[in-house]
MMTF fields as JSON, N, C-alpha, C and O atoms, coordinates in Angstrom:
{
  "mmtfVersion": "1.0.0",
  "mmtfProducer": "UNKNOWN",
  "numBonds": 275,
  "numAtoms": 276,
  "numGroups": 69,
  "numChains": 1,
  "numModels": 1,
  "chainsPerModel": [1],
  "groupsPerChain": [69],
  "chainIdList": ["A"],
  "bondAtomList": [4, 2, 8, 6, 12, 10, 16, 14, 20, 18, 24, 22, 28, 26, 32, 30, 36, 34, 40, 38, 44, 42, 48, 46, 52, 50, 56, 54, 60, 58, 64, 62, 68, 66, 72, 70, 76, 74, 80, 78, 84, 82, 88, 86, 92, 90, 96, 94, 100, 98, 104, 102, 108, 106, 112, 110, 116, 114, 120, 118, 124, 122, 128, 126, 132, 130, 136, 134, 140, 138, 144, 142, 148, 146, 152, 150, 156, 154, 160, 158, 164, 162, 168, 166, 172, 170, 176, 174, 180, 178, 184, 182, 188, 186, 192, 190, 196, 194, 200, 198, 204, 202, 208, 206, 212, 210, 216, 214, 220, 218, 224, 222, 228, 226, 232, 230, 236, 234, 240, 238, 244, 242, 248, 246, 252, 250, 256, 254, 260, 258, 264, 262, 268, 266, 272, 270],
  "bondOrderList": [1, 1, 1, 1, 1, 1, 1, 1, 1, 1, 1, 1, 1, 1, 1, 1, 1, 1, 1, 1, 1, 1, 1, 1, 1, 1, 1, 1, 1, 1, 1, 1, 1, 1, 1, 1, 1, 1, 1, 1, 1, 1, 1, 1, 1, 1, 1, 1, 1, 1, 1, 1, 1, 1, 1, 1, 1, 1, 1, 1, 1, 1, 1, 1, 1, 1, 1, 1],
  "groupList": [{"groupName": "MET", "atomNameList": ["N", "CA", "C", "O"], "elementList": ["N", "C", "C", "O"], "formalChargeList": [0, 0, 0, 0], "bondAtomList": [1, 0, 2, 1, 3, 2], "bondOrderList": [1, 1, 2], "singleLetterCode": "M", "chemCompType": "L-PEPTIDE LINKING"}, {"groupName": "THR", "atomNameList": ["N", "CA", "C", "O"], "elementList": ["N", "C", "C", "O"], "formalChargeList": [0, 0, 0, 0], "bondAtomList": [1, 0, 2, 1, 3, 2], "bondOrderList": [1, 1, 2], "singleLetterCode": "T", "chemCompType": "L-PEPTIDE LINKING"}, {"groupName": "SER", "atomNameList": ["N", "CA", "C", "O"], "elementList": ["N", "C", "C", "O"], "formalChargeList": [0, 0, 0, 0], "bondAtomList": [1, 0, 2, 1, 3, 2], "bondOrderList": [1, 1, 2], "singleLetterCode": "S", "chemCompType": "L-PEPTIDE LINKING"}, {"groupName": "GLU", "atomNameList": ["N", "CA", "C", "O"], "elementList": ["N", "C", "C", "O"], "formalChargeList": [0, 0, 0, 0], "bondAtomList": [1, 0, 2, 1, 3, 2], "bondOrderList": [1, 1, 2], "singleLetterCode": "E", "chemCompType": "L-PEPTIDE LINKING"}, {"groupName": "LYS", "atomNameList": ["N", "CA", "C", "O"], "elementList": ["N", "C", "C", "O"], "formalChargeList": [0, 0, 0, 0], "bondAtomList": [1, 0, 2, 1, 3, 2], "bondOrderList": [1, 1, 2], "singleLetterCode": "K", "chemCompType": "L-PEPTIDE LINKING"}, {"groupName": "ILE", "atomNameList": ["N", "CA", "C", "O"], "elementList": ["N", "C", "C", "O"], "formalChargeList": [0, 0, 0, 0], "bondAtomList": [1, 0, 2, 1, 3, 2], "bondOrderList": [1, 1, 2], "singleLetterCode": "I", "chemCompType": "L-PEPTIDE LINKING"}, {"groupName": "PRO", "atomNameList": ["N", "CA", "C", "O"], "elementList": ["N", "C", "C", "O"], "formalChargeList": [0, 0, 0, 0], "bondAtomList": [1, 0, 2, 1, 3, 2], "bondOrderList": [1, 1, 2], "singleLetterCode": "P", "chemCompType": "L-PEPTIDE LINKING"}, {"groupName": "LEU", "atomNameList": ["N", "CA", "C", "O"], "elementList": ["N", "C", "C", "O"], "formalChargeList": [0, 0, 0, 0], "bondAtomList": [1, 0, 2, 1, 3, 2], "bondOrderList": [1, 1, 2], "singleLetterCode": "L", "chemCompType": "L-PEPTIDE LINKING"}, {"groupName": "ARG", "atomNameList": ["N", "CA", "C", "O"], "elementList": ["N", "C", "C", "O"], "formalChargeList": [0, 0, 0, 0], "bondAtomList": [1, 0, 2, 1, 3, 2], "bondOrderList": [1, 1, 2], "singleLetterCode": "R", "chemCompType": "L-PEPTIDE LINKING"}, {"groupName": "PHE", "atomNameList": ["N", "CA", "C", "O"], "elementList": ["N", "C", "C", "O"], "formalChargeList": [0, 0, 0, 0], "bondAtomList": [1, 0, 2, 1, 3, 2], "bondOrderList": [1, 1, 2], "singleLetterCode": "F", "chemCompType": "L-PEPTIDE LINKING"}, {"groupName": "GLN", "atomNameList": ["N", "CA", "C", "O"], "elementList": ["N", "C", "C", "O"], "formalChargeList": [0, 0, 0, 0], "bondAtomList": [1, 0, 2, 1, 3, 2], "bondOrderList": [1, 1, 2], "singleLetterCode": "Q", "chemCompType": "L-PEPTIDE LINKING"}, {"groupName": "ALA", "atomNameList": ["N", "CA", "C", "O"], "elementList": ["N", "C", "C", "O"], "formalChargeList": [0, 0, 0, 0], "bondAtomList": [1, 0, 2, 1, 3, 2], "bondOrderList": [1, 1, 2], "singleLetterCode": "A", "chemCompType": "L-PEPTIDE LINKING"}, {"groupName": "VAL", "atomNameList": ["N", "CA", "C", "O"], "elementList": ["N", "C", "C", "O"], "formalChargeList": [0, 0, 0, 0], "bondAtomList": [1, 0, 2, 1, 3, 2], "bondOrderList": [1, 1, 2], "singleLetterCode": "V", "chemCompType": "L-PEPTIDE LINKING"}, {"groupName": "HIS", "atomNameList": ["N", "CA", "C", "O"], "elementList": ["N", "C", "C", "O"], "formalChargeList": [0, 0, 0, 0], "bondAtomList": [1, 0, 2, 1, 3, 2], "bondOrderList": [1, 1, 2], "singleLetterCode": "H", "chemCompType": "L-PEPTIDE LINKING"}, {"groupName": "ASP", "atomNameList": ["N", "CA", "C", "O"], "elementList": ["N", "C", "C", "O"], "formalChargeList": [0, 0, 0, 0], "bondAtomList": [1, 0, 2, 1, 3, 2], "bondOrderList": [1, 1, 2], "singleLetterCode": "D", "chemCompType": "L-PEPTIDE LINKING"}, {"groupName": "TYR", "atomNameList": ["N", "CA", "C", "O"], "elementList": ["N", "C", "C", "O"], "formalChargeList": [0, 0, 0, 0], "bondAtomList": [1, 0, 2, 1, 3, 2], "bondOrderList": [1, 1, 2], "singleLetterCode": "Y", "chemCompType": "L-PEPTIDE LINKING"}, {"groupName": "ASN", "atomNameList": ["N", "CA", "C", "O"], "elementList": ["N", "C", "C", "O"], "formalChargeList": [0, 0, 0, 0], "bondAtomList": [1, 0, 2, 1, 3, 2], "bondOrderList": [1, 1, 2], "singleLetterCode": "N", "chemCompType": "L-PEPTIDE LINKING"}, {"groupName": "GLY", "atomNameList": ["N", "CA", "C", "O"], "elementList": ["N", "C", "C", "O"], "formalChargeList": [0, 0, 0, 0], "bondAtomList": [1, 0, 2, 1, 3, 2], "bondOrderList": [1, 1, 2], "singleLetterCode": "G", "chemCompType": "PEPTIDE LINKING"}],
  "groupTypeList": [0, 1, 2, 3, 3, 3, 1, 4, 5, 6, 5, 1, 1, 7, 2, 8, 7, 9, 10, 1, 11, 12, 9, 3, 13, 14, 14, 1, 8, 5, 1, 10, 10, 1, 7, 3, 7, 2, 2, 3, 15, 7, 4, 0, 9, 5, 8, 3, 11, 5, 7, 8, 11, 16, 3, 12, 8, 3, 16, 6, 4, 14, 5, 3, 17, 4, 3, 1, 14],
  "groupIdList": [1, 2, 3, 4, 5, 6, 7, 8, 9, 10, 11, 12, 13, 14, 15, 16, 17, 18, 19, 20, 21, 22, 23, 24, 25, 26, 27, 28, 29, 30, 31, 32, 33, 34, 35, 36, 37, 38, 39, 40, 41, 42, 43, 44, 45, 46, 47, 48, 49, 50, 51, 52, 53, 54, 55, 56, 57, 58, 59, 60, 61, 62, 63, 64, 65, 66, 67, 68, 69],
  "secStructList": [7, 7, 2, 2, 2, 2, 2, 7, 7, 7, 2, 2, 2, 2, 2, 2, 2, 0, 0, 0, 0, 0, 7, 1, 1, 6, 6, 7, 7, 7, 7, 2, 2, 2, 2, 2, 2, 2, 2, 2, 2, 2, 2, 2, 2, 2, 2, 2, 2, 2, 2, 2, 2, 2, 2, 2, 2, 2, 1, 7, 5, 7, 6, 6, 1, 7, 5, 7, 7],
  "xCoordList": [-19.244, -18.243, -16.959, -17.015, -15.821, -14.558, -14.072, -14.55, -13.123, -12.596, -11.905, -11.903, -11.32, -10.674, -11.703, -11.44, -12.866, -13.902, -14.488, -14.852, -14.577, -15.14, -14.244, -14.754, -12.946, -12.032, -11.638, -10.955, -12.047, -11.673, -12.451, -13.671, -11.743, -12.372, -12.863, -12.074, -14.145, -14.681, -13.968, -13.73, -13.638, -12.931, -13.773, -13.233, -15.083, -15.944, -15.903, -15.968, -15.796, -15.694, -14.381, -14.358, -13.296, -11.997, -11.997, -11.478, -12.566, -12.631, -13.369, -12.92, -14.501, -15.296, -14.532, -14.576, -13.84, -13.038, -11.958, -11.784, -11.232, -10.203, -10.806, -10.251, -11.931, -12.545, -13.04, -12.925, -13.585, -14.157, -13.171, -13.297, -12.199, -11.342, -9.887, -9.173, -9.447, -8.028, -7.765, -6.945, -8.453, -8.191, -8.765, -9.889, -7.97, -8.41, -9.255, -10.096, -9.033, -9.732, -10.68, -10.318, -11.884, -12.893, -12.492, -12.959, -11.634, -11.27, -10.052, -9.581, -9.542, -8.432, -8.91, -9.976, -8.136, -8.502, -7.481, -6.343, -7.914, -7.048, -7.286, -8.421, -6.233, -6.374, -6.905, -6.803, -7.46, -7.977, -6.853, -7.055, -5.677, -4.539, -4.144, -3.818, -4.173, -3.845, -4.878, -4.527, -6.145, -7.195, -7.03, -7.204, -6.697, -6.491, -5.306, -5.373, -4.225, -3.053, -3.367, -2.935, -4.109, -4.506, -5.376, -5.264, -6.236, -7.096, -6.252, -6.516, -5.249, -4.355, -3.577, -3.414, -3.101, -2.357, -3.232, -2.806, -4.452, -5.35, -5.718, -5.857, -5.875, -6.184, -5.031, -5.264, -3.796, -2.625, -2.554, -2.284, -2.797, -2.754, -3.779, -3.469, -4.998, -6.06, -5.729, -5.927, -5.225, -4.853, -3.775, -3.858, -2.774, -1.7, -2.24, -1.832, -3.147, -3.736, -4.509, -4.438, -5.245, -6.003, -5.059, -5.288, -3.998, -3.036, -2.356, -2.183, -1.97, -1.318, -2.273, -1.889, -3.519, -4.508, -4.766, -4.912, -4.82, -5.026, -3.837, -4.009, -2.649, -1.443, -1.448, -1.108, -1.828, -1.904, -2.977, -2.793, -4.093, -5.18, -4.724, -5.055, -3.975, -3.507, -2.369, -2.224, -1.563, -0.437, -0.466, 0.227, -1.253, -1.478, -0.346, -0.6, 0.877, 2.02, 2.638, 2.892, 2.878, 3.509, 5.023, 5.513, 5.754, 7.193, 7.934, 8.926, 7.454, 8.109, 7.688, 8.17, 6.813, 6.373, 5.245, 4.94, 4.608, 3.491, 2.192, 2.046, 1.262, -0.066, -0.79, -0.699, -1.512, -2.34, -3.791, -4.128, -4.662, -6.102, -6.748, -7.954],
  "yCoordList": [-11.806, -12.299, -11.481, -10.252, -12.132, -11.416, -10.964, -11.438, -10.048, -9.561, -10.682, -10.673, -11.647, -12.789, -13.606, -14.022, -13.838, -14.602, -13.833, -14.43, -12.532, -11.712, -11.682, -11.589, -11.758, -11.646, -12.995, -13.041, -14.081, -15.399, -15.732, -15.569, -16.196, -16.593, -18.032, -18.916, -18.273, -19.629, -20.651, -20.406, -21.782, -22.843, -23.343, -23.646, -23.431, -23.898, -22.934, -23.359, -21.643, -20.646, -20.812, -20.771, -20.998, -21.215, -22.489, -22.503, -23.537, -24.799, -24.622, -25.092, -23.943, -23.701, -22.817, -23.048, -21.814, -20.937, -21.723, -21.566, -22.568, -23.394, -24.31, -24.451, -24.931, -25.874, -25.18, -25.74, -23.977, -23.316, -22.435, -22.283, -21.855, -20.87, -21.3, -20.724, -22.296, -22.628, -23.997, -24.124, -25.01, -26.375, -26.608, -26.206, -27.267, -27.559, -28.832, -28.97, -29.753, -31.033, -31.125, -30.765, -31.606, -31.699, -32.65, -32.503, -33.619, -34.6, -34.177, -34.956, -32.964, -32.456, -32.206, -31.623, -32.639, -32.486, -31.599, -31.45, -31.017, -30.179, -30.551, -30.817, -30.57, -30.992, -29.856, -28.679, -30.231, -29.261, -28.346, -27.141, -28.911, -28.121, -27.074, -25.94, -27.442, -26.5, -25.387, -24.226, -25.734, -24.719, -23.75, -22.542, -24.269, -23.404, -22.47, -21.29, -22.997, -22.171, -21.116, -19.969, -21.5, -20.545, -19.446, -18.285, -19.805, -18.82, -17.8, -16.6, -18.263, -17.356, -16.463, -15.269, -17.033, -16.259, -15.156, -14.005, -15.509, -14.514, -13.439, -12.272, -13.817, -12.837, -11.835, -10.631, -12.328, -11.438, -10.55, -9.353, -11.147, -10.403, -9.278, -8.152, -9.576, -8.573, -7.473, -6.29, -7.867, -6.877, -5.937, -4.725, -6.481, -5.662, -4.732, -3.573, -5.221, -4.388, -3.221, -2.098, -3.489, -2.424, -1.397, -0.194, -1.862, -0.937, -0.07, 1.133, -0.681, 0.088, 1.082, 2.217, 0.665, 1.576, 2.751, 3.886, 2.482, 3.55, 4.509, 5.723, 3.961, 4.793, 5.698, 6.877, 5.155, 5.956, 7.031, 8.159, 6.677, 7.647, 8.802, 9.96, 8.488, 9.527, 10.358, 11.527, 9.782, 10.479, 10.202, 9.299, 10.959, 10.631, 11.005, 11.507, 10.773, 10.997, 9.646, 8.844, 9.404, 8.142, 8.225, 9.211, 7.238, 7.157, 8.344, 8.814, 8.828, 9.936, 11.292, 12.318, 11.325, 12.571, 13.252, 14.409, 12.565, 13.138, 12.857, 11.833, 13.786, 13.573, 12.485, 12.422, 11.628, 10.624, 10.969, 11.69, 10.466, 10.743, 9.805, 9.889],
  "zCoordList": [10.18, 9.246, 9.395, 9.419, 9.493, 9.622, 8.256, 7.225, 8.258, 6.985, 6.215, 4.984, 6.922, 6.265, 5.489, 4.361, 6.082, 5.415, 4.237, 3.224, 4.364, 3.303, 2.071, 0.954, 2.236, 1.111, 0.525, -0.498, 1.142, 0.645, -0.62, -0.672, -1.63, -2.882, -2.715, -2.382, -2.94, -2.758, -3.648, -4.83, -3.064, -3.789, -4.961, -6.025, -4.778, -5.876, -7.054, -8.208, -6.772, -7.836, -8.596, -9.826, -7.859, -8.509, -9.344, -10.461, -8.816, -9.54, -10.858, -11.903, -10.797, -12.003, -12.988, -14.196, -12.476, -13.331, -14.063, -15.272, -13.332, -13.968, -15.023, -16.113, -14.709, -15.652, -16.918, -18.008, -16.794, -17.972, -18.737, -19.952, -18.048, -18.708, -18.892, -19.713, -18.144, -18.177, -18.797, -19.707, -18.309, -18.764, -20.156, -20.457, -21.0, -22.359, -22.432, -23.32, -21.508, -21.526, -20.333, -19.213, -20.581, -19.527, -18.402, -17.272, -18.701, -17.673, -16.834, -16.005, -17.035, -16.233, -14.812, -14.61, -13.83, -12.422, -11.708, -12.153, -10.597, -9.778, -8.316, -7.92, -7.523, -6.125, -5.251, -5.599, -4.131, -3.16, -2.68, -2.527, -2.444, -1.975, -3.025, -2.674, -4.282, -5.346, -5.428, -5.639, -5.263, -5.267, -4.102, -4.267, -2.937, -1.771, -1.967, -1.622, -2.519, -2.793, -3.858, -3.743, -4.883, -5.924, -5.341, -5.734, -4.411, -3.747, -2.994, -3.071, -2.272, -1.542, -2.507, -2.255, -3.599, -4.593, -5.187, -5.284, -5.581, -6.158, -5.154, -5.519, -3.899, -2.866, -2.736, -2.625, -2.748, -2.692, -3.932, -3.834, -5.096, -6.352, -6.35, -6.741, -5.912, -5.87, -4.869, -5.147, -3.707, -2.695, -3.23, -3.031, -3.9, -4.467, -5.551, -5.629, -6.381, -7.427, -6.825, -7.325, -5.754, -5.087, -4.485, -4.611, -3.83, -3.233, -4.281, -4.082, -5.397, -6.457, -7.096, -7.38, -7.326, -7.905, -6.977, -7.43, -5.697, -4.726, -4.711, -4.601, -4.82, -4.853, -6.079, -5.982, -7.225, -8.447, -8.322, -8.779, -7.702, -7.511, -6.62, -6.879, -5.587, -4.668, -5.25, -4.894, -6.132, -6.742, -8.247, -8.717, -9.006, -10.418, -11.367, -12.462, -10.971, -11.864, -12.172, -11.274, -13.46, -13.816, -13.618, -13.067, -14.045, -13.822, -14.436, -13.879, -15.582, -16.247, -15.703, -16.183, -14.727, -14.143, -14.872, -14.583, -15.819, -16.565, -15.817, -15.15, -15.946, -15.368, -16.155, -17.381, -15.428, -16.087, -15.878, -14.939, -16.74, -16.618, -15.635, -15.403]
}
């Protein structure tokens, strides 16, 4: 399995997430293209969160120069 396949969020998981947590009406539909784009967006968001968390871990000073726990 390549790293690209390992980090891809399954479309069925995203679909279920939208249906249970986002959409107010059970009959709301979402297109395959929208699910694929949402998957890419979430992958970027998660990657950025990991990079920022790692940066904070390596340099535990916040913007004001105070130590963080």
